[in-house]
N, C-alpha and C positions, 0 to 999 in steps of 0.2 A: 837274782836280783842283791840278795846279801853279799856276793862278792864285789858287785859294781861298787856298794855302799862302802866297803872298806877298803877300794882302788884298784881292784883287778882290773876295772873296767880301763882305768887310764895304762896301764900297764897294757892291756890288750891293742889300745889304739896307738899307741907309739913303738911298740915293737911288731914289725913285719912277721918276724920269724914266728911270734905266737899267735899270731891271726891266721898265717898257713897252716899250722898244726891245729889249731882248732877248726878250721874248715875241711882238713883232713881228717879229723877225728869225727867230725858232725856226717861227712860224707859216708864212711865208713858205716856208722851206724844206723844212717837211713838206707843202705845197700843191705847190710845186716835183717833190717824190719823187712825189707823189700823180700829177701830171701826166705826169711820165716814165712811170711805170707804165700809165698809161692809155693811152699813145701807143705803147706797146711792140709790135712784132709778136710774133705767139705762135711762127712759125718761128725768130727770131732768138735764142731760149733757148738758152743752151750746154747740153751732153749732160751727162746727172745723172753724178755721179763714182760709183764703187762704193760701197757701204756698208762703213763700218769693222768690220774684226773686232774681237773683244772685246779683245784684246791692244793693238792701236792705239787703242781707246776707254778703256782703263784708263792707258795712258802718256799721252794727250790728257789726260785729268782731272788724273793727278798735275802735269801741268806747268801747270795752268792757274791762275794766280794768284787768280783770281775764286772759285774754290772752295776756296782757302786762306783767303782773307778771310772767306768766310762760315762756314768752319768755326770759325775763331778768332771772329769775333763771337759765334756760337751758343753757344762751349764758354763764353765770359764771361758768358753769360747764366746758365748752367746750373751751373758749376761754383764750389763755394766759393772767397772771395777769399783 
């Protein structure tokens, strides 16, 4: 997001070569992640943590900036200006 603020977003929109490069790099990264998942051993998985209690989940949601941004964007759609 910081790159878009400083102008890299404009360069990505206007430069088809940069768009193609970004697509190829992202596709390669996803393929690499998939390959690692396929090659992972079943016994190497970490132990599952205990589920959150409702109080912990509520604090997590209040501290989550993504939920606040979603709420503000939704409010902007439905509240009068």
